[in-house]
N, C-alpha and C positions, 0 to 999 in steps of 0.2 A: 152756370155756365159750366160746361165740362171744360177740366184744366187744360187740356191739350189746346182747345179753342182762344181760351184766355192767355194761356203763354204766347200763343201764335199773335194775338193781338197786343197785347201789353206787356209781354214777359223783356222784350230788349229794353222797354222805356223802364219798366222798375227794376232791371237786373243795372243797368246803368245807374240810375239814381241810388241803388243800394251802394256799389261800388264806390261812387262819389261821396257818399255818406259817411261810410263805415271806415274807410282808409286813413289813416292819421297821417302818413309821408304821403306829401303833394305830388312827388315825381312818382313814387310806384304807385299811388291811385292813376295819375294820368296814364302812365303806361298800361295798367290794366284795361282801363277804359278805351285805350287805342287798339288793346288786343282784341277787345268785345265789338268795339266797332267794325273793325276789318271782318272779324269772322260773321257778322250779322250782316254787312253790306255789299259786300264782293259780289258782281256779277259776273254769270260763265262768259265765255268768249262767244264769239259766232264765228262759222266757218270761213267767212271773208275778212278775218281780223289779220293784220300783219303785228300786231303788237297789243299783247293782252293785259288788261287792269282797268275795271271799270267799278264804281261803288255807285247804288242807289244812295239817295237822301234820305236822312229820318229824324222822326219826332223831334230828337235830341241828338247832339253832334259835339264833337270836341276837336277844334282846330290846333294842334300844337304849334303851329307858326303865325297866331295872331298875336300881334305884339301891341296893336290898338285897343285896349279895353279887354272885355271879358271874352276868355277862347272857348267858352261851353255856349251854344246855342239850343236853347229848349222852343220849340213850336206850340206853344201852351193852348192856342185855339184850335189846331189840329187835334191834339188830344182830347179837348174837353169837346170837340164835336163828336170824335171816335166813341168816347164814355157816353154822350148824349143817345149815340144809336143803339149800343147795347147795354146801357144801362137798367132797363127792366130785366134781362137775363143775367144780370149779376147777383151771386149771391152777396150776403151782407160784408163779407169777410174781403170778397173779391172788390167789392165798392170801395171799402175803405182804404185798403191798399193804393188803387188808384187814385183817390181824391186826397190822400195824405200826400204823394208823390208830386201831383199836380200843385197843392199848397206848398209844399218845400220850394219848387222851382219858382213859384209865383213871389216868395219872399226872399229867396236866394239874391232875385236881379234887381231886388229893391235896396241891398245891402251896400254900404258904402265900399267894402272889400271887393265887391265884383266889379265896381265902378272905376275907382283911382288908387287902389293901393297897391303898390309895387311888390310883387310876391318875391320871397326869399330865393328861389329857383324859378328861372324861366322854362316854359313847357319845351320850348324846343331842344333844351338840352338832353333830353331824352333819346333825340335822334341822331342817328350815325353820321359821322362827317363824310360827305358826299363824295370827296375827291379819293379818301381812305377806301371808300365802298366799292367806288369803280376801279380804283387803281389794284388793289388788293383782293377785290370778289368779296362776295357774301359770307361765305366760311371764315376766310382769313381775318375779315376785317371783325367780325365777332370775337375770334379769338384775341384780336389784339387789345379789344376792351377788355377780356376777361385778365387778361395779362398785366393791363397797365394799373396805375395807380388813382384811385377816386375814391371818394366816399362811398361806401357801402351801398345807399339807397340810389344812387345816381349809375354806379354800375349795375345793379339788379335792374333797373328802369331801362337803362340801355340795352343791356341782354334780354331782356323781355321785347323791347323793339325788334331787335335782329329777329328773336323768333316770331313775330307778328309778319315780319316781312319774307319768312321763309316759310309761314304757313300760308301766305298769299302765293308764294310759289306754286306751292304742292296743290294748293286749289287748282290753279290753273294748267298744272302738269295733266292731274287727274282728267278736270273737262276738257283738255285739249286732246288726251288719248281717248275719249269717249268719243270727239270730233272724228279720230283717225279712223275708228272702228265703223263711224256711218259714212265717211266722206273718205276711202281709202286712197283714193287718188287725186286729193286735194293738197299741192304742193305748200301752201300757206300754213296749214295746219301741221304739215310733218316739219318745216321750217322752225316755226315756234316750239314744237316740242323738243327738237334737238338744241334751241336755245337755251331753254328752260332747264334743260339736263345739264348743258355748260356750266350755266351761270351758279348753280345750285353750289356747285363745288370749286369752281375756276374763276378767275377774272375774265372778263368779257374782252375780248380783243376785235371784235368789229364793231361796226358803227351801231349795226342792228343790235348785237348783243348789248352794248352800252345802254342804247335807249331803252331796251326793255326792261335791265335791270334797274336802271333810273326810272322809268315811268313806275313800276310796282315801289319803289321808294316814294315818288312823289305822290301816288295814291295815297298810300297809306299814312304819309306826313302833310297833305292837304297843302302841297306846294302850288303858288298862284301862277299866273300866267308869265309873270314877268321873270320867275325864277327858271321856271322851265324853259322858256324861251332861249335865254341865256347859257342853260347848261346845253342844249340841242345845238346851240352856235359854237361852243368850245367844242363838242363831241366833233362836231363838223370840220373845225380848224385841226383839230388832231389826227384826223382818220385818212388812211391812204386809200379808201374803198372809193370806188367810182361804179356805182351800178344804177339801174332805173330806180330800185325799190326806195331809194332814199326820199324822190319826191313823194312816193307814196306814204311814207311812212312819216313824213311831214304832215302830210294831207291828214291821216288818221289822227294823230298827234292834237292837230288844230281841232278837227270834230269833237276830239274825247276831252279836251281843255274846254270847249263850249258846255259840255254836259257837267263840267265839275262845278 
């Protein structure tokens, strides 16, 4: 099989597995995997979106906020089905790479460490503090982490997570710009683009901007329905904004939560 086709089918799964197996520091490993997962799974916006940030499910995933059990999920049956479909077209080397990775995950989920061992660090430690992120903004919040005192690996992991959020912001700026070219009279697109430009370097000031920055964070961090709902209520209690778009924002957020 051509390398480009093989990479398209199995590249993410193999790279995810390689990072997981090769890194000695768990926090840096998790931050690198979160970065890979985001860059692989982000979905471009639609012209009718008023909040951007969607991720497609993948065969192997990491949830940094999962506290009850293993934060890693691998859909082994889906990989094996994909492998069976293309097995006859793979070289011996390609087949060995995939089967070895599948065997690794099968064995990993049988290990006691995956089921009931408490790790030295919690995966959620690599995530930014939400209040600092919203109050200080993405750029300044990252500076504060860099200036603060923390173990080297924890600081590096947190900084990489900020980079991941910033990359997602740039991803949506790029695709929103493409939509602006295609739909020059669409006010939603122009509003989103202006908000993304603002929150890249400045703290969000409006309800819409706060929700957008938080949603980029929540998408990367795999926040659950309860966390998202509580944060939205907090934003609404703090904002002086009173405009019809608030209800529309809530409607889209509810639709996006359903997809998570």
